[in-house]
C-alpha positions as a printed NumPy array, in Angstrom:
array([[ 79.026,  87.672, 120.259],
       [ 78.988,  90.052, 117.293],
       [ 77.396,  93.4  , 117.873],
       [ 74.061,  93.051, 116.049],
       [ 73.942,  96.719, 115.074],
       [ 77.436,  96.467, 113.623],
       [ 76.565,  93.258, 111.771],
       [ 73.439,  94.835, 110.275],
       [ 75.37 ,  97.919, 109.262],
       [ 78.057,  96.057, 107.375],
       [ 76.28 ,  93.12 , 105.741],
       [ 77.094,  94.568, 102.288],
       [ 78.321,  97.695, 100.548],
       [ 75.432,  98.024,  98.108],
       [ 74.562, 101.405,  99.623],
       [ 78.175, 102.549,  99.449],
       [ 78.469, 101.485,  95.825],
       [ 75.39 , 103.382,  94.693],
       [ 75.513, 106.53 ,  96.803],
       [ 79.126, 107.696,  96.941],
       [ 80.319, 109.967,  98.51 ],
       [ 77.51 , 110.299, 101.058],
       [ 77.889, 106.608, 101.835],
       [ 81.293, 107.21 , 103.438],
       [ 79.4  , 108.738, 106.339],
       [ 77.771, 105.327, 106.811],
       [ 81.148, 103.645, 107.291],
       [ 83.184, 104.222, 110.433],
       [ 86.403, 106.075, 109.873],
       [ 89.751, 104.43 , 110.357],
       [ 89.92 , 106.202, 113.72 ],
       [ 86.702, 104.563, 114.895],
       [ 86.792, 101.622, 117.283],
       [ 83.969, 100.037, 115.257],
       [ 86.226,  99.533, 112.256],
       [ 88.637,  97.5  , 114.363],
       [ 85.823,  95.036, 115.105],
       [ 85.38 ,  94.036, 111.469],
       [ 87.239,  90.96 , 110.305],
       [ 89.453,  91.48 , 107.287],
       [ 87.869,  88.522, 105.531],
       [ 84.424,  90.112, 105.972],
       [ 85.798,  93.298, 104.445],
       [ 86.96 ,  91.326, 101.405],
       [ 83.45 ,  89.925, 100.953],
       [ 81.961,  93.397, 101.38 ],
       [ 84.234,  94.718,  98.647],
       [ 82.894,  92.127,  96.215],
       [ 85.272,  89.169,  96.42 ],
       [ 83.993,  86.265,  94.34 ],
       [ 82.251,  83.262,  95.839],
       [ 84.76 ,  80.566,  96.915],
       [ 84.459,  78.411,  93.806],
       [ 84.744,  81.391,  91.454],
       [ 87.69 ,  82.963,  93.283],
       [ 89.682,  79.764,  92.895],
       [ 88.714,  79.704,  89.231],
       [ 89.772,  83.339,  88.731],
       [ 93.073,  83.388,  90.614],
       [ 93.716,  79.924,  91.998],
       [ 93.466,  81.36 ,  95.534],
       [ 91.147,  79.499,  97.891],
       [ 89.006,  81.362, 100.397],
       [ 90.674,  79.32 , 103.141],
       [ 94.02 ,  80.807, 102.115],
       [ 92.542,  84.314, 102.141],
       [ 91.097,  83.681, 105.606],
       [ 94.502,  82.508, 106.873],
       [ 96.217,  85.582, 105.484],
       [ 93.53 ,  87.829, 107.001],
       [ 93.929,  86.238, 110.443],
       [ 97.709,  86.473, 110.296],
       [ 97.426,  90.103, 109.197],
       [ 95.189,  90.991, 112.145],
       [ 97.498,  89.254, 114.613],
       [100.659,  90.923, 113.307],
       [ 99.248,  94.467, 113.125],
       [ 97.145,  94.539, 116.278],
       [ 99.23 ,  97.069, 118.215],
       [100.064,  99.495, 115.401],
       [ 98.639, 102.975, 115.886],
       [ 98.161, 103.761, 112.199],
       [ 98.935, 100.729, 110.   ],
       [ 96.425,  98.505, 111.743],
       [ 93.386,  96.381, 110.944],
       [ 91.178,  99.44 , 110.578],
       [ 93.484, 100.85 , 107.897],
       [ 93.469,  97.578, 105.95 ],
       [ 89.646,  97.455, 106.14 ],
       [ 89.409, 100.961, 104.742],
       [ 91.794, 100.158, 101.878],
       [ 89.815,  97.016, 100.999],
       [ 86.499,  98.88 , 101.032],
       [ 87.942, 101.768,  99.003],
       [ 89.306,  99.224,  96.502],
       [ 85.809,  97.771,  96.092],
       [ 84.281, 101.207,  95.492],
       [ 86.984, 102.143,  92.997],
       [ 86.502,  98.809,  91.22 ],
       [ 82.823,  99.645,  90.753],
       [ 83.631, 103.102,  89.45 ],
       [ 86.186, 101.678,  87.004],
       [ 83.884,  98.809,  85.907],
       [ 86.733,  96.303,  85.961],
       [ 86.199,  92.592,  85.496],
       [ 85.512,  90.233,  88.387],
       [ 88.931,  88.626,  87.916],
       [ 90.608,  92.023,  88.27 ],
       [ 88.418,  92.844,  91.288],
       [ 89.494,  89.639,  93.039],
       [ 93.161,  90.43 ,  92.425],
       [ 92.664,  94.033,  93.58 ],
       [ 90.959,  92.983,  96.823],
       [ 93.642,  90.437,  97.672],
       [ 96.335,  93.036,  96.933],
       [ 94.571,  95.475,  99.272],
       [ 94.533,  92.784, 101.961],
       [ 98.284,  92.15 , 101.765],
       [ 99.643,  95.596, 100.861],
       [100.803,  96.308, 104.437],
       [101.13 ,  92.7  , 105.576],
       [103.16 ,  92.422, 108.765],
       [103.734,  96.179, 108.928],
       [106.006,  96.835, 111.88 ],
       [104.849, 100.327, 112.668],
       [108.021, 102.285, 113.33 ],
       [110.401, 102.658, 110.395],
       [113.346, 100.305, 110.725],
       [114.855, 100.533, 107.273],
       [115.378, 103.533, 104.984],
       [115.841, 101.487, 101.814],
       [113.157, 102.477,  99.269],
       [110.247, 100.033,  99.093],
       [111.626,  97.873, 101.902],
       [108.26 ,  97.637, 103.696],
       [106.325,  96.827, 100.526],
       [108.807,  94.145,  99.496],
       [108.756,  92.736, 103.038],
       [104.949,  92.524, 102.933],
       [104.963,  90.683,  99.603],
       [107.775,  88.359, 100.678],
       [105.766,  87.311, 103.731],
       [102.218,  87.209, 102.34 ],
       [102.636,  85.761,  98.853],
       [104.088,  82.397,  99.962],
       [100.947,  81.91 , 102.091],
       [ 98.766,  82.553,  99.048],
       [100.875,  80.329,  96.801],
       [100.476,  77.49 ,  99.279],
       [ 96.756,  78.192,  99.032],
       [ 96.858,  77.526,  95.297],
       [ 97.497,  81.005,  93.872],
       [ 98.627,  81.048,  90.265],
       [102.366,  81.78 ,  90.529],
       [102.154,  83.921,  87.394],
       [100.417,  86.556,  89.538],
       [103.427,  87.051,  91.812],
       [105.045,  89.769,  89.702],
       [101.751,  91.625,  89.373],
       [101.17 ,  91.586,  93.122],
       [104.649,  92.998,  93.722],
       [103.987,  95.82 ,  91.27 ],
       [100.621,  96.637,  92.821],
       [101.897,  96.705,  96.405],
       [105.021,  98.68 ,  95.509],
       [102.801, 101.304,  93.862],
       [101.281, 102.122,  97.281],
       [104.632, 103.367,  98.583],
       [104.707, 107.134,  99.242],
       [108.301, 107.087,  97.984],
       [107.467, 106.614,  94.328],
       [104.77 , 106.505,  91.692],
       [103.603, 103.329,  90.019],
       [106.132, 103.562,  87.165],
       [109.058, 103.657,  89.595],
       [107.604, 100.798,  91.586],
       [107.443,  98.632,  88.484],
       [111.208,  98.708,  88.286],
       [111.468,  97.234,  91.775],
       [109.083,  94.316,  91.206],
       [109.704,  90.743,  90.221],
       [107.756,  90.72 ,  86.983],
       [106.61 ,  92.861,  84.086],
       [102.816,  92.797,  83.751],
       [102.329,  96.259,  82.313],
       [ 99.482,  95.427,  79.942],
       [ 97.649,  93.289,  82.474],
       [ 98.29 ,  95.3  ,  85.588],
       [ 98.309,  99.024,  84.816],
       [ 94.677,  99.649,  85.673],
       [ 94.48 ,  97.724,  88.943],
       [ 97.918,  98.964,  89.991],
       [ 96.624, 102.546,  89.9  ],
       [ 93.372, 101.546,  91.617],
       [ 95.242, 100.033,  94.572],
       [ 97.458, 103.115,  94.898],
       [ 94.354, 105.299,  94.995],
       [ 92.556, 102.999,  97.448],
       [ 95.448, 103.441,  99.876],
       [ 95.162, 107.209,  99.539],
       [ 91.376, 107.249,  99.935],
       [ 91.6  , 105.145, 103.089],
       [ 94.093, 107.478, 104.744],
       [ 93.262, 110.886, 103.363],
       [ 89.725, 111.333, 102.119],
       [ 87.27 , 111.568, 104.966],
       [ 86.306, 114.08 , 107.596],
       [ 89.195, 116.495, 108.037],
       [ 89.201, 115.957, 111.794],
       [ 89.904, 112.276, 111.115],
       [ 92.852, 113.154, 108.888],
       [ 94.315, 115.228, 111.712],
       [ 93.826, 112.374, 114.162],
       [ 95.403, 109.872, 111.788],
       [ 98.386, 112.185, 111.384],
       [ 98.85 , 112.104, 115.138],
       [ 98.648, 108.308, 115.14 ],
       [101.217, 108.085, 112.356],
       [103.55 , 110.402, 114.276],
       [103.226, 108.219, 117.367],
       [103.676, 104.967, 115.452],
       [106.801, 106.091, 113.606],
       [108.218, 107.925, 116.63 ],
       [108.541, 111.175, 114.758],
       [109.473, 114.401, 116.521],
       [108.396, 117.019, 113.974],
       [105.315, 119.145, 114.742],
       [102.106, 117.449, 113.684],
       [101.141, 120.3  , 111.361],
       [104.453, 119.957, 109.508],
       [103.992, 116.202, 109.189],
       [100.47 , 116.594, 107.843],
       [101.38 , 119.37 , 105.41 ],
       [104.402, 117.437, 104.153],
       [102.293, 114.342, 103.554],
       [ 99.619, 116.341, 101.771],
       [102.209, 118.078,  99.602],
       [103.658, 114.743,  98.511],
       [100.166, 113.365,  97.789],
       [ 99.254, 116.412,  95.722],
       [102.506, 116.165,  93.768],
       [101.852, 112.509,  93.005],
       [ 98.157, 112.994,  92.348],
       [ 95.499, 110.344,  91.996],
       [ 96.603, 107.555,  89.689],
       [ 93.313, 106.386,  88.176],
       [ 90.425, 108.01 ,  86.364],
       [ 88.085, 106.25 ,  88.801],
       [ 89.892, 107.81 ,  91.747],
       [ 89.704, 111.245,  90.162],
       [ 85.991, 110.821,  89.45 ],
       [ 85.209, 109.776,  93.03 ],
       [ 87.327, 112.572,  94.444],
       [ 85.537, 115.171,  92.319],
       [ 82.265, 114.13 ,  93.955],
       [ 83.572, 114.518,  97.499],
       [ 82.376, 117.392,  99.646],
       [ 84.843, 120.101, 100.597],
       [ 84.846, 118.858, 104.191],
       [ 86.146, 115.451, 103.062],
       [ 89.27 , 116.386, 101.117],
       [ 92.439, 118.387, 101.611],
       [ 93.149, 118.351,  97.88 ],
       [ 90.941, 121.373,  97.33 ],
       [ 91.536, 124.728,  98.963],
       [ 90.274, 125.013, 102.501]])
């Protein structure tokens, strides 16, 4: 039976949308056990996914297909220390908040939320391949056929590849575009940058103690041997060099308190 307090707390994100950044304190962090109790499909609804009939109209994707992908995602990522269900929930919620800040259309929001759902689909935890973008391509190769069978417009395939590839820490969105299977520059630039920023917000912008804990979980998951401080500082250096991709992400970050970001001096 669902925890009634949890259910009441997460029935919608209206508070989060209107009172950023203080609202982040109302959401459990990725390190919280509560976040693991949320279903990924519920997170999609919280982030503003269209009603079933409208979603199919916007993208051709049925809610049943999204539910199937969400269940498969939870099953495949259950044991990961870092790239787990809690991480996907945070990315989906961050995508919804960024969508509000950017005032994108409902069609773009639906695409953004689905991309957030699949961006780490079937993530295996430990690195098993050093080829650039291998994990992102793997995720798209596995998730998109499920969505296509659910009625997704096949013309969106290239856009989804570009969006997911843009979340890779190995490259910025422009480099990722060259690895995709389509060229949707005019259609996809805005939501590509929003997804990249949602991935960063989910992992990086929160209480600093949570960032330290997540760094430890990432070290464990990828079986790294370097000191945790070096891993964290290296990750932060790469994030700072890349920067936030969207104006919406920059605007939200500028409103964060100093205890919720490493991007400003400590």
